[in-house]
N, C-alpha and C positions, 0 to 999 in steps of 0.2 A: 333573196331579201323576202320574195313571196314567199316561202317555205317559211322562215323567221315569224311574217305577219301571221302566217296563220294558224304557228303555234300559239301567238297572243289571241287569235280571235277566239279557238278554240278551246283554248285553258289547257296550262304544260301539266297540270293535274290529271289528263286522261290520256296522255300518253310517257309519265313516269311512275316508278312504286309510289303509291301513295305511303306515308310515316304516321300510325296513328299512334295514340298515346298509349304507353304500358298500362294496366290496369296493376296499379299497389295493392299489397294486402297489412296486414299487422294484426298476427292472431295473440289475441292478449287473455283470453278465456273467460270475459267477458264484454266485449261487443262483438257485432254484425260487422259483416264486411264493408258496411257502410261507417262504419265506427261509431254508430252508435248503442247505446247501453241497450243489451238485451236481459229478456228473461229466460235465464238457461234451462228454466222448467217445459222450456217451448220445444229446448231439443230433446228433452225428456234426461235431461243429468238433471242429479240431485247430489247437494252439495253438503259433505255430513256436517253438521253441527256441535259434534260432542255432548249430545242430550239425545235424540232419541230413532234411534232406526227405524226408516221409514219402510212399511210392508212392500212390497211392489218397486222400491224404486232401483232405477238404477244410475249407481256413481259411477260406473268404470265411463272411460275416456277412449271414445274409439277410432268410427265414421261421423260423428254428428257434425262433423266440419267439413264433412264434403262437400256437398249442394253448396253450401255458401262461399267458401274459401278453396275447393278444388283439395285439399287433404286430409289423409287418414291419420291416424297414430298407433303406435302400436309395442311394445316394451317387452324386453327380454331378461332373459337372468345375465348376469354380466360375465361376458366371452374373454377369455384370456386376451392380452393384447401384448405385443411385438413394440417395444419402444426403440428399435433403431431401425424397425423397418417401417414404424407407424402403420403394420395392419391390424385388424381384427382377425381372430380366428369364427370365421362366420358356417366355419362346416355345417356346424352341428346342432344350429337354433332351434333348427324346425319350425313350430308352431309359437305365436307370442305366447310367453308363458309367467309375465308377469304382469298384474294390474296397475294402468294409469288411472288416477283419480285428482279431483280438486282440492287445493286447501285452501281457504278462508280465512288470508291473512289482516283485515279488520279484527283490529282486537275490540271494539265495539260489539261486535256484532257475538260475540259469548257473554253471558250475563253473568255477574255477580256472585249466583248459587253455581254456575256452571261447572261442571267436571272437570275443565279446561285449567278453572283456577284455585288456589286454595282459600282455607275459610278468610285470610283475611285481604281476600280479592284477589290478589297477585297472581300469576299466571304458574301455573306449575312445569317444569322444564326435564328438559333428558327424555326417558323412555317416557315418562308419563302425559306430555306435550312437547310439541316442536315449538315454543315458542320464538324460536330462533329462525322462522318464518313469517312471523307479525313484522307489520307495515306500519304506517302511518303512528298516530298516539291514541294511548291509551285515558278514555275520560275519566276512568276509576280510578286509575292509579296514579296518574299523569304523566307516566313513561314516554318519550316518543321513541320509537322503535329504529325510524326510516327517515333519512332525511338528505337533502341533497347535498354532496360533495364540501362545496364553499359558499353554504349559505350561512350567514353567520344568526340571522335570525332564527335558524333550526327548523325550519316550517316544515311539519308532516307531510310525507307522499305517500299514498294509500295506495297499493299497485292491486288490492282486488282479489280474486281467485288467481291462483298459480297452480302449474300443473307437477305433480310428484309420481314419482314410485313407488306402489302404496307395501307398504310391510307387511302387511298381517289381513285376514277376512273380515277385520271390523270396520268396512267401508266408511261409517258416519263417524269415526273417529279417525280422519286421515292423517297417518303418521308416513312421510319419508323415510324409503328404506335405507336404513345404514348399510348394506352391504351393496348398496348402487345400482347398477344397471345398465342396461342399451336402450334409450328412447328411439325412434325411428319418426321421423314424417317422411310419406310416403304422397310425393305429388300425382295428381291425375294430368298435366302436363310440365312441359319443362319449365322453368321457372331463373330467373335472376335473385340467387340469395345474395338481401342486405346485411342484418345483423340480428342479435340474440341475445336477451337480455337473463340471465343468472342471477338467482336470490340465493342467499344462503352459502358462501363458496368458500370456501376453505382455504386458506391466510398460505397456507405452507407453497403451491401453486407447483407443485413434483419437484421438490426438494427432498421428498423421501420416498422418490418414485414412483408417485402417484399424480397423474391431474388429472382436468377432462380431457377427453378429446373426440373431437368431431372428423367425422369422413364425408364425402360427398359424390355421389354416385350420377352419372349419366343415364341417356334413355337406355342405352344397353345392358347398363348396369355396371360399366366400366368403373374404376376409382377416379375422381376427377382430383382431389386432394384432400387433403388430411392436413389436420391444425391442431395444436398442442396448447391448450391455457395455460400458459407459463410464466415464471420470469418476463421468459424475452417477447413474449408478445405485450404484456404491458409497458416493455420497453421500448416496442417498436413503435406504440401506436394501435396494434391487432387489438388489445384488449383495454379499456380502458374500467378506470373504478367513478360509479355516478354517485356513490352513499360515502357519511362519513364513517359508516361502522367499516373494518375491515376483515370481518371472520364472520360470528353470528348477523345475522338480519341486513348483510349486505347486499350491496348490487352491482352489476357492471354489466357491461356490453361488450360482446365478442363481433368484431367486424368481417366479412364473407367476401362484399363484393365480387360475387364469383357467378358467371352465365351456366345457364344449361346443366340443371342441375333436377331431377329425378327425384333425387331420395337425401336426406340426412340424416346422417346414425351421430348421437350424442352418447358417448361412453362416459355415465358417474361412475367414479372409483366409488364413491360411498355417498352420503347425505345429500341434498340439496333440490333445487325447484328452478322449473323455465317457465319466467314470468314473458315472456314477448319474443316470439320471430317474425322477422321482417322479409319480404319477396315483393318481387314484381313479375307478373307476365314475360319469359324469353322471346324477345323479339330477334329472329335474325337478319343480320344487315339486310337491306332490299338490295333484289336484283336488279344492278345498271342495265338494261339493254345493251348487244353487242351492236358496234356501228352500222353493222348493212339492215338490223332490223330497224336501228334507230332511224335511218335513211329512207326505209320503204315506210315508216309511222308519219316521217313528214311528207315524203311524198305525197298518203294517201288525204292526209293534212292536205293539204296543197291544192289537191283535186277536187277534194270537197268544196273549197274556195270560191274554184273558175269555176264551178257546175252553180253556184251559189251566185255568182256575177252573173254569169250565161242566164239563167232563170231572172231576175231580178230587172236587166237587162231585156 
């Protein structure tokens, strides 16, 4: 009973491992790690507006979020993918050879005389402008590009900036690469992946042999898991549609819930954008002391209490 009393007197937390709250992150390309909207110029990133090419501006995304989020980003040409084994052929990728940029999805930031619009104010499409990446509602034309799936009031949702693989070197005119590619998120420390939001997802979901594929790697670069964004993922709830739209301007969420990740690769078979990635710090299960170690701790606690009682007496 003396030992138990000693635990109560000295505090259990001094004898057992602590369970700290894991830090959670949402990288949405608009906010800092605390969720506050930020000026991207503070990170040295310029977002193309389809109007003016800023001299000496850096439009490319790489390690600007490393200090705040502990993650760096890179992009590669599309590697070959074995659909049967779920493996990428990464053997000859070498250094990153594609550029990542941000695309501003807010239609109201493109003025009436913008080169992104036609003379009647409507947005260009296809090779002229990626109107399939717009979100929210356009005040000029009255078009709503993105609204929640079950929202009968059609309330616009504006995603702000999204991440794309740039197709050419006209960085002030962001254009997602029709040929696809591989986007890699490299984490400083191990993380537990939560989910990723994808904008403008093709609605064939692999029926033509192509789909978005995710691969997660551990601390020693060992592959831990591979996921396909296909109809099976939609059926079992791993993927879910968040938008009313199902193809152009669509928004989907893919849920990972996988721990101990050092790198996440996202293979795009074609065009599209990443709107957000969520994760939290990886927490290994606490190490519970062995019984003999615990008895030793209890004995020390009891001795401390007896010395305190003797000194008081």
